[in-house]
C-alpha positions in Angstrom: 1.7 -9.2 8.0 1.6 -7.8 11.6 -0.2 -4.5 9.8 -3.4 -6.5 8.0 -6.5 -6.1 9.9 -8.1 -9.6 7.9 -8.4 -11.1 4.9 -7.3 -10.0 1.2 -9.4 -7.8 -0.7 -8.6 -8.9 -4.0 -11.3 -8.7 -6.4 -12.7 -11.2 -8.4 -15.5 -11.5 -11.0 -18.0 -12.1 -8.2 -16.6 -10.0 -5.5 -15.7 -6.6 -7.5 -13.6 -3.7 -5.9 -15.3 -0.3 -5.7 -12.7 2.4 -6.7 -13.7 6.1 -7.7 -14.2 5.4 -11.6 -16.7 2.4 -10.3 -16.4 -1.3 -9.6 -13.3 -3.1 -11.1 -13.8 -7.1 -11.7 -10.3 -9.4 -12.0 -10.8 -12.2 -14.6 -7.9 -14.9 -14.0 -6.2 -16.5 -17.1 -4.2 -19.2 -15.8 -0.5 -19.4 -17.7 -1.9 -16.3 -19.5 -2.5 -18.2 -22.9 -5.6 -17.4 -24.6 -7.5 -16.9 -27.7 -7.5 -13.7 -29.4 -11.5 -14.7 -30.1 -12.1 -14.7 -26.3 -9.6 -11.3 -25.4 -11.7 -9.9 -28.0 -14.9 -10.7 -26.5 -13.9 -9.9 -23.1 -12.9 -6.6 -24.5 -16.4 -5.7 -25.6 -17.2 -6.5 -22.6 -15.4 -4.2 -20.9 -16.5 -1.3 -23.1 -20.0 -2.3 -23.1 -20.4 -1.9 -19.1 -17.6 0.3 -18.0 -14.2 1.7 -19.5 -13.3 0.4 -23.1 -9.8 -0.9 -21.8 -8.7 -4.4 -20.7 -6.0 -3.4 -17.3 -2.9 -6.2 -17.4 -2.0 -7.2 -13.7 1.2 -7.9 -12.6 -0.2 -11.6 -11.7 -0.7 -12.0 -15.1 -4.3 -11.3 -14.9 -7.2 -8.6 -16.5 -8.9 -6.3 -14.7 -12.1 -4.5 -16.1 -12.7 -0.9 -15.3 -15.4 1.5 -14.7 -18.0 -1.0 -14.4 -21.4 -0.4 -12.7 -22.4 -1.2 -8.6 -23.9 -3.4 -8.1 -22.9 -5.9 -11.2 -25.3 -6.2 -13.7 -26.0 -10.0 -13.5 -25.8 -10.0 -17.6 -22.2 -8.7 -17.1 -21.0 -12.0 -15.0 -23.2 -14.2 -17.4 -21.0 -13.0 -20.2 -17.9 -13.4 -18.7 -18.6 -17.2 -17.7 -20.2 -17.5 -21.1 -16.0 -17.1 -22.6 -15.1 -19.9 -19.8 -13.5 -17.1 -17.5 -15.3 -18.1 -14.7 -15.3 -22.2 -14.7 -16.0 -22.2 -10.3 -17.6 -19.6 -8.8 -16.0 -20.8 -5.3 -12.3 -21.2 -7.1 -12.2 -17.9 -8.9 -10.1 -15.8 -6.8 -7.2 -18.6 -6.3 -6.5 -19.6 -9.8 -3.8 -17.5 -9.6 -1.5 -19.8 -11.7 2.2 -17.8 -14.0 3.7 -20.0 -16.6 6.8 -19.2 -18.5 5.0 -17.2 -21.6 7.7 -18.9 -24.7 6.7 -22.7 -23.1 3.6 -23.6 -24.7 5.0 -27.3 -23.7 3.7 -26.4 -20.3 0.0 -25.5 -21.0 -1.1 -29.2 -20.4 0.5 -29.1 -17.1 -0.8 -25.5 -16.4 -4.7 -27.3 -17.3 -3.8 -29.9 -14.9 -3.2 -27.7 -12.1 -6.2 -25.5 -12.5 -8.3 -28.6 -12.7 -7.1 -30.5 -9.6 -7.5 -26.7 -7.9 -10.9 -25.9 -9.0 -11.8 -29.5 -8.2 -10.7 -29.0 -4.5 -13.3 -27.8 -2.0 -10.8 -27.2 0.7 -8.5 -24.9 -1.4 -11.1 -22.7 -2.4 -10.3 -21.1 1.1 -6.6 -20.1 -0.2 -6.0 -16.2 -0.2 -6.2 -14.7 -3.3 -3.1 -13.4 -3.2 -1.5 -16.6 -3.0 0.2 -17.6 -6.1 1.0 -20.7 -8.1 3.9 -20.6 -10.7 5.1 -23.2 -13.6 8.6 -22.5 -15.1 10.6 -24.2 -17.8 14.2 -24.7 -17.1 15.2 -20.9 -17.7 13.3 -20.0 -14.3 11.2 -17.9 -16.7 8.5 -16.1 -14.1 10.4 -16.7 -10.8 11.0 -13.5 -10.7 7.5 -13.0 -9.7 6.6 -13.0 -6.0 5.3 -17.0 -5.9 4.3 -19.0 -3.4 4.3 -22.7 -4.5 6.1 -23.3 -7.7 7.2 -26.0 -10.2 10.0 -25.6 -12.5 10.1 -28.2 -15.7 13.8 -29.6 -16.2 12.7 -32.1 -19.2 12.8 -35.9 -19.5 9.7 -36.0 -17.1 11.3 -34.4 -14.0 11.4 -30.9 -12.2 11.5 -29.3 -8.9 8.9 -28.0 -6.5 9.8 -24.9 -4.9 8.1 -23.5 -1.7 10.0 -20.2 -0.6 13.7 -20.9 -0.6 13.4 -24.6 -0.3 13.2 -27.6 -3.2 12.1 -30.9 -3.7 13.0 -33.0 -6.7 9.8 -34.6 -8.3 8.7 -36.6 -11.4 6.6 -34.4 -14.0 3.4 -37.1 -12.9 3.7 -35.8 -9.2 4.2 -32.2 -9.9 0.5 -31.2 -9.5 0.0 -33.5 -6.4 2.9 -32.1 -4.4 1.5 -28.5 -5.4 -1.1 -28.9 -3.7 -0.2 -30.7 -0.7 2.3 -27.6 -0.2 -0.5 -25.2 -0.4 -3.0 -27.5 2.1 -0.2 -27.4 4.1 -0.4 -23.9 4.4 -3.6 -23.5 5.0 -3.2 -25.6 7.8 -0.1 -24.0 9.4 -1.0 -19.9 8.5 -1.9 -19.0 11.3 -4.7 -17.3 10.4 -6.3 -14.9 7.7 -3.5 -12.0 8.3 -0.9 -14.4 6.8 -1.6 -14.2 2.7 1.8 -15.9 1.4 4.5 -18.5 2.0 6.5 -15.6 2.9 4.6 -14.6 5.7 5.2 -18.2 7.5 8.2 -18.5 9.8 11.4 -20.8 8.6 10.4 -23.8 10.4 7.3 -23.6 9.2 5.9 -27.4 8.1 5.3 -26.3 4.4 8.8 -26.5 3.9 9.5 -30.2 5.7 11.4 -32.6 3.8 12.6 -30.2 1.4 16.2 -28.9 0.7 17.2 -24.9 0.5 17.8 -24.1 -2.9 18.6 -20.8 -4.6 16.4 -20.0 -7.4 17.8 -18.5 -10.2 15.2 -16.7 -12.1 15.4 -15.6 -15.8 14.8 -11.7 -16.3 11.4 -10.4 -17.3 10.5 -10.3 -21.3 11.1 -7.0 -22.7 8.8 -6.1 -25.5 10.6 -7.1 -28.8 11.1 -10.0 -31.3 11.9 -13.4 -29.8 12.6 -15.7 -32.9 9.3 -15.3 -34.4 7.6 -14.6 -31.7 6.8 -11.0 -30.4 6.4 -9.4 -27.1 4.4 -6.5 -27.4 4.5 -4.0 -24.4 1.3 -2.7 -23.4 1.6 1.4 -22.0 0.8 1.3 -18.6 -0.6 -2.0 -18.4 -3.8 -0.5 -20.5 -5.0 -2.9 -23.2 -7.5 -0.4 -26.0 -10.2 -1.6 -27.6 -8.5 -0.5 -31.2 -5.2 -2.9 -30.0 -7.3 -6.1 -29.1 -8.7 -5.2 -32.7 -5.8 -5.1 -34.2 -4.2 -8.4 -32.2 -7.5 -10.4 -33.4 -7.2 -9.2 -36.9 -3.5 -11.0 -36.7 -3.3 -13.8 -34.5 -5.2 -16.4 -33.0 -3.4 -16.5 -29.4 -1.7 -14.6 -27.1 -0.3 -15.1 -24.0 -0.5 -12.8 -21.3 2.5 -11.8 -18.9 2.9 -10.5 -15.5 5.1 -8.0 -17.1 2.3 -6.3 -18.7 2.8 -7.3 -21.7 1.6 -10.2 -24.1 3.0 -12.7 -26.4 2.2 -12.9 -30.1 3.2 -16.4 -31.3 4.8 -16.5 -34.4 4.2 -12.5 -34.8 7.4 -10.8 -35.2 6.3 -9.5 -38.2 3.2 -7.5 -36.7 5.9 -5.1 -34.8 5.2 -2.3 -37.3 1.8 -2.2 -37.2 1.4 -2.8 -33.5 4.1 0.2 -33.1 1.8 2.5 -35.0 -1.3 1.5 -32.4 1.3 3.0 -29.4 2.6 -0.4 -28.6 5.9 -1.5 -27.1 7.5 -3.7 -29.7 10.9 -2.3 -29.4 13.2 -3.4 -26.0 14.2 0.4 -26.1 10.9 1.9 -26.1 10.2 4.3 -23.3 7.2 2.2 -22.1 9.6 -0.6 -21.5 11.0 1.6 -18.4 8.1 3.6 -17.1 4.9 1.9 -15.1 2.4 3.1 -12.8 -0.6 2.8 -10.2 -3.8 4.1 -11.4 -3.6 6.9 -9.0 -6.4 9.6 -9.2 -8.6 10.7 -10.2 -9.7 6.8 -10.0 -8.0 5.9 -6.9 -9.4 7.7 -3.7 -6.2 7.4 -2.2 -4.3 10.1 -3.6 -4.4 13.2 -5.7 -1.7 12.1 -7.9 -2.3 11.9 -11.4 -0.3 9.1 -11.7 -0.7 8.1 -15.1 -0.4 11.3 -16.6 3.0 12.1 -14.8 4.4 8.4 -16.5 2.8 9.2 -19.8 4.6 12.4 -19.8 7.9 11.1 -18.7 8.3 9.1 -22.0 8.3 11.9 -24.3 12.0 11.9 -22.6 13.0 8.4 -22.2 15.1 6.5 -24.5 17.2 3.8 -24.5 18.5 2.1 -21.3 18.3 2.7 -18.3 16.2 2.1 -14.5 12.9 1.0 -14.2 10.6 3.9 -12.7 7.5 3.0 -10.9 5.1 6.0 -10.3 2.8 5.8 -7.4 0.4 7.6 -5.5 1.0 6.5 -1.9 3.0 4.1 0.3 1.2 1.3 -0.9 2.8 1.4 -3.9 0.3 -1.0 -5.4 1.6 -3.0 -8.9 5.1 -2.2 -7.9 7.3 -4.9 -10.2 9.0 -7.4 -8.3 12.6 -7.3 -10.6 15.0 -3.7 -9.2 13.3 -0.7 -9.8 13.1 3.0 -8.6 9.6 3.9 -7.1 8.4 7.6 -7.0 5.7 8.4 -4.5 3.5 10.9 -4.9 5.6 13.0 -7.3 3.8 16.7 -7.5 5.7 16.8 -11.1 7.1 15.0 -14.6 10.7 16.4 -13.5 10.5 14.1 -10.6 9.8 11.3 -12.5 12.5 11.7 -14.8 15.3 12.7 -12.3 14.4 9.2 -10.7 14.9 7.7 -14.1 18.8 9.8 -14.6 17.3 11.9 -16.7 17.9 15.7 -16.2 15.0 18.1 -16.7 
């Protein structure tokens, strides 16, 4: 926290980030659940104004890249028409993760999102403040959430803040989450505190709560889960043809924080999606490598991280450590689970060595 110079710079639809390939905007998808018709329409907007891809982020959001600067008003209007910009004042704070295989949590996500948008004071939350809604398995609790609710069934659960918990009824879940977010704003001590983990252990944010060790389910790996299908998106870049294939075969997808999408009832689609370059098997090499965007898109590095990561997949097969290739010490997009970071590699051999593969 002490090295930060002020407020976060997380992009939104109305506040783009300017990279070397153009403007980047980030669309929030609370809970990750969206119709494929909306996904396809967003993909068309991306192709019309910038790069023909949708970039999935580690917070379950979607980025559009290589856009004009300044942004055309028609671009913003089209995104708003899709229902993806319900609040100009709160767009950057609607960072809500939800267990991807728990559709029964969708009403709770909608309730939290609506209450958040309706609270003028909470528009002041940092763009990095993260909400999480989990089921009893602890799904998505591996992510760096700030406040979370774990549904335990029978209309009760627990609110989680840092390493503390508070048992609440289902009806009290959203009010309690908002209360803790307000305490964060009241006691953060300035714009350099972006997250609950930046606060001291005696912060009033944790008042009345009990120390609690969270048991989190591991991230979903590509492959069938019952009738559903977890589809890994190589390097988080969902291409136009891949979106079109999803749109032709399903009504809904769930964007996960692991650069994948869940296709409910889509296990039978695995052969088709594999043919389009998506990861549909747990041992896919794409399940073992990720990367920041790197050069020539980011001005902080000359390392072509995406090219090196892609080349490495040709020699990766089976189980092994997850490798994240980055172009500088900021390590953007770094997974929150166990992994090996490869910083500024000059060759694919360095990436493979980190993955435990001999050149």
